[in-house]
C-alpha positions as MATLAB code, in Angstrom:
seq = 'MTLDSTGTLALAAAILLAGRFLNAGIAPLARYNIPQPISGGLAFALVAAALHAWSGLVVETSATLRGPLLLAFFASVGLSADLKRLRQGGPKLLLFLACVVPFLALQDVVGTGLAIALDQHPLIGLIGGSVTLVGGHGTGAAYARIFEETHSLAGVMGLAMASATIGLVLGGVVGGPVAQFLLRGHAPVAPAAAATRTVEAAEPATTEGAIVTTCLVLFCLLLGGWLAGLTAGAPIALPDFLWCLFAGVLVRNLIAPVIRLPVSDASVDLVGSMALALFLAMTMATIRLWELAALAGPLMAIVGAQAVFSVIYAVLVVYRVMGRNYEAAVATAGFLGFSMGATATAIANMQAVANRYGPAPVAFLVVPLTGAFFIDLANALVLTGALSLPIYGE';
ca = [
      85.832   61.125   58.513;
      83.502   63.454   59.734;
      82.157   63.246   63.401;
      78.942   64.948   64.739;
      78.063   66.837   67.825;
      78.181   63.170   69.896;
      81.044   61.968   67.910;
      83.046   65.414   68.644;
      81.994   65.618   72.378;
      83.500   61.841   72.925;
      86.503   62.806   71.026;
      86.727   65.971   72.977;
      86.530   63.438   76.193;
      89.038   60.654   74.771;
      91.655   64.274   74.274;
      90.870   65.253   77.551;
      91.940   61.981   79.313;
      95.244   61.594   76.941;
      96.065   64.898   78.420;
      95.147   63.727   81.930;
      97.983   60.703   81.554;
     100.564   62.882   79.752;
     100.770   65.444   82.522;
     100.538   62.447   84.900;
     103.832   60.982   82.965;
     105.718   63.918   81.782;
     106.573   66.221   84.872;
     107.524   69.023   82.760;
     103.780   69.510   81.311;
     102.829   69.408   85.136;
     105.612   71.529   85.926;
     104.716   74.514   83.676;
     101.194   73.978   84.116;
     100.036   72.851   80.710;
      96.583   72.751   80.883;
      95.417   68.575   79.957;
      93.249   69.500   76.685;
      96.485   71.250   75.547;
      98.369   68.494   75.978;
      96.002   65.497   74.839;
      95.280   67.570   71.777;
      98.543   68.394   70.635;
      99.357   64.483   70.977;
      96.037   64.045   68.695;
      97.351   66.900   66.310;
     100.161   64.767   65.988;
      98.480   61.381   65.665;
      95.973   63.299   62.942;
      98.841   64.359   60.754;
     100.635   61.542   60.872;
      97.421   59.551   59.279;
      96.811   62.507   56.447;
     100.911   62.291   55.688;
     100.297   58.441   55.712;
      96.788   58.391   53.960;
      95.510   61.796   53.380;
      92.603   61.091   56.099;
      90.882   64.350   57.322;
      88.904   64.457   60.559;
      86.288   66.775   60.594;
      84.493   68.053   63.674;
      80.878   69.382   64.443;
      81.571   72.980   65.283;
      77.699   72.677   67.138;
      78.825   72.553   70.586;
      81.783   74.565   70.634;
      80.333   78.513   70.377;
      77.931   77.691   73.247;
      80.826   76.309   75.248;
      82.982   79.320   75.111;
      80.303   81.451   76.078;
      79.291   79.518   78.723;
      83.255   79.896   80.345;
      83.039   83.468   79.487;
      80.141   83.768   81.479;
      81.968   81.950   84.301;
      84.480   84.486   84.103;
      81.949   87.372   84.770;
      79.981   85.402   87.199;
      83.330   84.884   89.562;
      83.577   88.711   89.790;
      82.502   89.808   92.855;
      82.691   93.276   93.301;
      82.868   93.150   97.051;
      86.038   91.658   97.267;
      87.514   92.890   94.544;
      87.123   96.097   96.262;
      89.616   95.043   99.414;
      92.724   95.203   96.599;
      93.077   98.861   97.815;
      95.252  101.076   96.094;
      97.870   98.462   95.475;
      95.113   97.053   93.085;
      94.583  100.206   91.515;
      98.622  100.560   91.089;
      98.954   96.871   89.111;
      95.688   97.900   86.887;
      97.569  100.724   86.244;
     100.320   98.577   84.992;
      98.493   96.080   83.263;
      96.108   97.549   81.176;
      99.051   99.687   79.325;
     101.224   96.541   78.659;
      98.165   95.119   76.850;
      97.882   98.222   74.229;
     102.158   97.899   74.176;
     101.727   94.271   73.570;
     100.061   93.928   70.936;
     101.773   97.097   69.245;
     105.062   94.849   69.628;
     103.064   92.092   68.065;
     101.927   93.382   65.177;
     105.043   95.711   64.556;
     107.196   92.489   64.589;
     104.494   90.309   61.787;
     104.824   93.492   59.733;
     108.563   93.421   59.510;
     108.242   89.200   59.275;
     105.585   89.819   56.296;
     102.430   88.703   57.748;
      99.126   89.790   58.039;
      99.130   92.652   61.265;
      96.458   90.327   62.660;
      99.131   87.945   63.424;
     100.356   90.472   65.360;
      97.772   90.306   67.556;
      97.602   86.592   67.738;
     100.964   86.442   68.895;
     100.080   89.467   71.117;
      97.418   90.158   74.049;
      94.831   87.793   72.233;
      96.732   84.580   73.246;
      99.584   85.549   75.949;
      97.545   87.943   77.906;
      93.967   85.880   77.287;
      94.833   82.418   77.250;
      93.556   79.615   75.290;
      90.004   80.873   75.953;
      90.480   84.396   74.433;
      92.509   82.764   71.630;
      90.091   80.818   70.157;
      87.842   83.163   70.679;
      88.771   85.902   68.394;
      90.842   83.107   66.010;
      87.000   81.944   65.250;
      85.850   85.977   64.802;
      89.554   86.430   62.256;
      88.709   83.209   60.602;
      85.088   84.251   60.145;
      86.095   87.597   59.171;
      89.586   87.453   57.601;
      89.608   84.053   55.464;
      93.437   83.140   57.627;
      93.904   79.945   57.292;
      95.194   77.585   60.117;
      94.837   80.321   63.063;
      93.030   78.846   65.507;
      96.502   76.431   65.344;
      98.196   79.308   65.888;
      96.092   80.709   68.487;
      96.336   77.208   70.387;
      99.961   77.386   69.639;
     100.720   80.786   71.003;
      98.788   80.450   74.108;
     101.034   77.299   74.812;
     104.225   78.571   74.102;
     103.026   81.542   76.465;
     102.188   79.612   79.540;
     105.648   77.520   79.222;
     107.653   80.702   79.013;
     105.699   82.234   81.368;
     106.239   80.062   84.259;
     109.956   79.634   83.415;
     110.828   83.455   83.346;
     108.691   84.189   86.845;
     110.599   82.790   89.227;
     114.381   83.661   88.187;
     113.071   87.547   87.311;
     111.659   87.641   91.455;
     114.794   86.077   92.261;
     116.515   88.781   90.263;
     114.781   91.712   92.048;
     115.219   90.081   95.683;
     118.999   90.241   95.702;
     118.842   93.702   97.537;
     115.716   92.640   99.876;
     115.709   90.692  103.139;
     112.652   88.130  102.635;
     109.793   89.703  104.942;
     109.046   86.273  106.782;
     111.295   82.851  106.791;
     110.059   80.077  104.425;
     109.015   77.851  107.177;
     105.884   80.711  108.025;
     105.021   80.771  104.142;
     101.498   79.716  103.985;
      98.968   80.594  101.380;
      96.852   83.311  101.566;
      93.998   82.449   99.553;
      91.098   81.568  101.127;
      89.683   78.448  101.312;
      86.529   78.179   99.433;
      83.806   75.995   99.950;
      83.970   72.570   97.983;
      81.673   72.273   95.075;
      78.228   70.366   95.007;
      75.924   68.845   93.131;
      73.219   71.565   93.938;
      75.500   74.165   93.442;
      76.738   72.988   90.115;
      73.219   73.089   89.114;
      72.623   76.239   90.046;
      75.580   77.453   88.534;
      74.445   75.712   85.277;
      70.929   77.384   85.466;
      72.938   80.926   85.782;
      75.324   80.575   83.120;
      72.709   79.623   80.640;
      70.913   82.474   81.762;
      73.620   84.501   80.976;
      74.041   83.088   77.368;
      70.605   84.125   76.922;
      71.292   87.692   78.613;
      74.379   87.886   76.601;
      72.884   87.353   73.142;
      70.208   89.742   73.855;
      72.444   92.416   74.734;
      74.569   91.444   71.714;
      71.801   91.752   69.432;
      70.778   95.051   70.874;
      73.809   97.050   69.606;
      74.514   94.839   66.793;
      74.355   98.366   64.154;
      76.405  100.118   67.295;
      79.854  101.504   65.250;
      82.317   99.316   67.128;
      80.401   96.080   67.894;
      81.795   93.633   71.416;
      82.124   90.415   70.446;
      79.525   87.589   72.034;
      81.715   86.949   74.319;
      82.267   89.856   76.207;
      78.223   90.294   76.826;
      78.241   86.696   78.330;
      81.151   87.607   80.618;
      79.307   91.063   81.200;
      76.216   89.424   82.221;
      77.778   87.053   84.283;
      79.262   90.128   86.155;
      75.768   91.571   85.964;
      73.938   88.368   87.434;
      76.423   87.812   90.390;
      76.558   91.566   91.551;
      72.338   92.699   91.219;
      70.475   90.064   90.249;
      71.815   86.750   92.335;
      71.863   89.305   95.498;
      68.098   90.578   94.591;
      66.801   87.040   94.552;
      68.929   85.829   97.345;
      70.529   83.027   95.401;
      73.886   82.475   96.425;
      76.292   81.805   94.103;
      79.109   79.420   95.084;
      82.793   80.101   93.800;
      83.471   76.748   93.801;
      80.893   75.489   91.506;
      81.304   78.618   89.497;
      84.877   77.777   88.881;
      84.182   73.583   88.125;
      81.569   74.696   85.627;
      83.747   77.466   83.707;
      86.301   75.028   84.119;
      84.087   71.773   82.231;
      82.949   74.127   79.461;
      86.312   75.630   78.933;
      87.860   71.623   78.966;
      85.292   70.575   76.765;
      85.924   73.704   74.212;
      89.459   73.587   73.897;
      89.786   69.537   72.819;
      87.089   70.272   71.008;
      89.170   72.975   69.453;
      92.486   71.231   69.212;
      90.747   68.743   67.405;
      90.089   70.606   64.875;
      94.614   71.724   64.438;
      95.682   70.281   61.454;
      99.206   71.071   61.703;
     100.675   70.680   57.708;
      98.629   74.137   57.695;
     100.684   75.735   60.285;
     104.433   75.235   58.830;
     104.042   78.579   56.474;
     103.439   80.548   60.287;
     105.326   78.862   62.556;
     108.342   80.021   62.269;
     107.421   83.772   62.241;
     104.728   83.231   65.165;
     107.633   81.846   67.108;
     109.642   84.726   66.751;
     106.846   86.987   67.722;
     106.523   85.071   70.901;
     109.697   84.882   71.621;
     110.341   88.874   71.488;
     107.406   89.209   73.372;
     108.784   87.263   75.920;
     111.981   89.773   76.343;
     109.807   93.040   76.201;
     107.816   91.382   78.836;
     110.347   90.765   81.354;
     111.968   94.155   80.901;
     108.798   95.920   81.501;
     108.284   93.650   84.326;
     111.336   94.860   85.865;
     111.496   98.584   84.611;
     107.693   99.523   85.633;
     105.687   96.806   87.362;
     108.345   96.081   90.485;
     108.764   99.376   90.676;
     105.249  101.387   90.782;
     104.437   98.298   92.780;
     107.228   99.414   95.806;
     110.027   98.144   94.797;
     110.186   95.802   97.637;
     109.087   92.014   98.685;
     105.678   91.784   97.445;
     106.658   93.842   94.565;
     108.780   91.470   93.464;
     106.201   88.696   94.220;
     103.508   90.247   92.327;
     105.940   91.459   89.532;
     106.563   86.829   89.377;
     103.064   87.064   89.468;
     102.575   89.566   86.252;
     105.163   87.454   84.305;
     102.647   84.145   84.819;
      99.484   85.666   82.829;
     101.302   88.445   81.177;
     102.737   85.273   79.083;
     100.474   82.366   80.340;
      97.570   83.015   82.225;
      96.413   83.430   86.263;
      97.235   80.008   87.313;
     100.874   80.665   85.667;
     101.028   83.668   87.764;
      99.812   81.867   90.918;
     102.479   79.250   90.675;
     105.229   81.666   90.105;
     104.159   83.323   93.080;
     103.913   80.491   95.557;
     107.605   79.294   94.321;
     108.661   82.739   95.629;
     106.253   82.526   98.719;
     107.483   78.901   99.811;
     110.993   79.773   99.945;
     111.130   83.363  100.998;
     107.638   83.536  103.326;
     103.969   85.012  102.660;
     103.223   88.299  100.512;
      99.481   88.652  101.279;
      99.228   92.049   99.064;
     100.962   90.355   96.240;
      98.641   86.902   96.624;
      95.461   89.053   96.979;
      96.059   91.628   94.038;
      97.263   89.121   91.498;
      94.801   86.766   91.286;
      91.617   89.171   91.319;
      93.349   90.978   88.017;
      94.216   87.547   86.552;
      90.382   85.805   87.215;
      88.617   89.106   85.989;
      89.827   92.646   85.352;
      92.304   91.361   82.426;
      90.111   89.739   80.680;
      87.632   92.903   80.684;
      90.731   95.038   80.144;
      92.015   92.738   77.136;
      88.833   92.759   75.382;
      88.285   96.337   75.521;
      92.029   97.068   74.152;
      91.259   94.404   71.459;
      87.917   96.285   70.800;
      89.634   98.995   70.143;
      92.557   97.846   67.724;
      90.599   95.774   65.696;
      88.299   99.217   65.058;
      91.815  100.736   63.162;
      92.184  100.539   59.447;
      95.725   98.751   59.589;
      93.525   95.131   61.052;
      90.759   95.325   58.547;
      93.703   95.039   55.137;
];
C-alpha cells in the first residue's frame, strides 16, 4: 500500500489525533511529557506490525514533505535565539554550558564504547548517545536519515525514535528524585506557597505573527540551503539542518532588526512545533517494528547505562559546579531532563521541585535558554567532529 504526499499528510494528521486521545486517556503518557506524535506513532507502528504479520501488508509513505518540515523546525530553533536575552544568563549560563558541552562528548563516548562491546556498529552508540538523548526526536530523526543514506543501516530511524522516547521517560523519572536527594542538606529558599513560574508570559500567537514567521522560516530554508551549497566541498561538512539553524539565528538577530520586522516568540514556537509534530508523525509512520527486533536489546542496554551515567555526572559535576545550593539542585533536575529527554522535560522537572520548595529564578533562566538553543548547536558541532573520526566510517 503506497501513499502519495497528500495521503502521507492525512496519515500524519490521523497519528497526531490518535496521540492526542492516547495522552488524554493514559495518564503516564502526559505525566512524562511523551509527545503526541510519538504516542500516536507507536500505536500506528503496532497496528502496522499486526497487519504485516497477518497479511504481509506494508504501508509505504511519501518522503517529499519530511525533509522540508525537519529543516523548518531547526530554522525555528534559530529564530527563537534572541541573543540579547541570552546575555541575561550571565556567569551562571557560562558555568552551566561548561558542564553541558563536555557531557555531550562523554555521552557519545559511553554510547560508542557500549555499542562496540555489544558487537554493534559504532553509529548505534551515537543513536543511543547525544543524537537522541540530548538531541531528542528531531535531531535523532535528522541523523538517522543521514546514517540510512550514508551507511545503509536498516531500521535506524525506528531505533532513533525508540531511544528518544525512552530517554524522555527516563529523564522525567530521575530528575525529581535526584533533586530531592541533593536537597537533603539544604533548606528551601522560600515556602512552597510562594512558588511561582519565573518564565515570562509570552504574547499569544496571532494569524499575522504566524504568517510572518512562516515567511521567515521559508527564507531560512533558502538561506540555509545556499550556505550548505557554499560549503559542500569543505573537509568537514555540516548537515543541512544546522545551516538552517544558523540562518535562523542570523535572521533573528541581524536581518529582522535591520528591516524592523518584529519576531513573535509565540508564533515561532507555534510554527516550529507544528513542523516538528507533522515531521515526527510522518517519520513514525515509516517504522517497521519487525525489522527492529535484532537491535532493540543492545539499544535498551545502552540507553539504560546512559541514564546511570547522566545521574552520576549530574550529582558529581553539575550540582557542584552550579554552587551546591538550592538553585543548583533545581538546575541539576533540569539538566537530567534534557540530558535524557527534552527541554520540556527539564522544565517539568524543575517545576516539580519549585512547586514544593519555592522559586529558583536563576535555574529557570539558565536551563531553558541552554535547552532551547545552545544544546542543539553544541550537540551538532560535537557530532560533526565525532563523525569525522575513522571509527564511524567503517
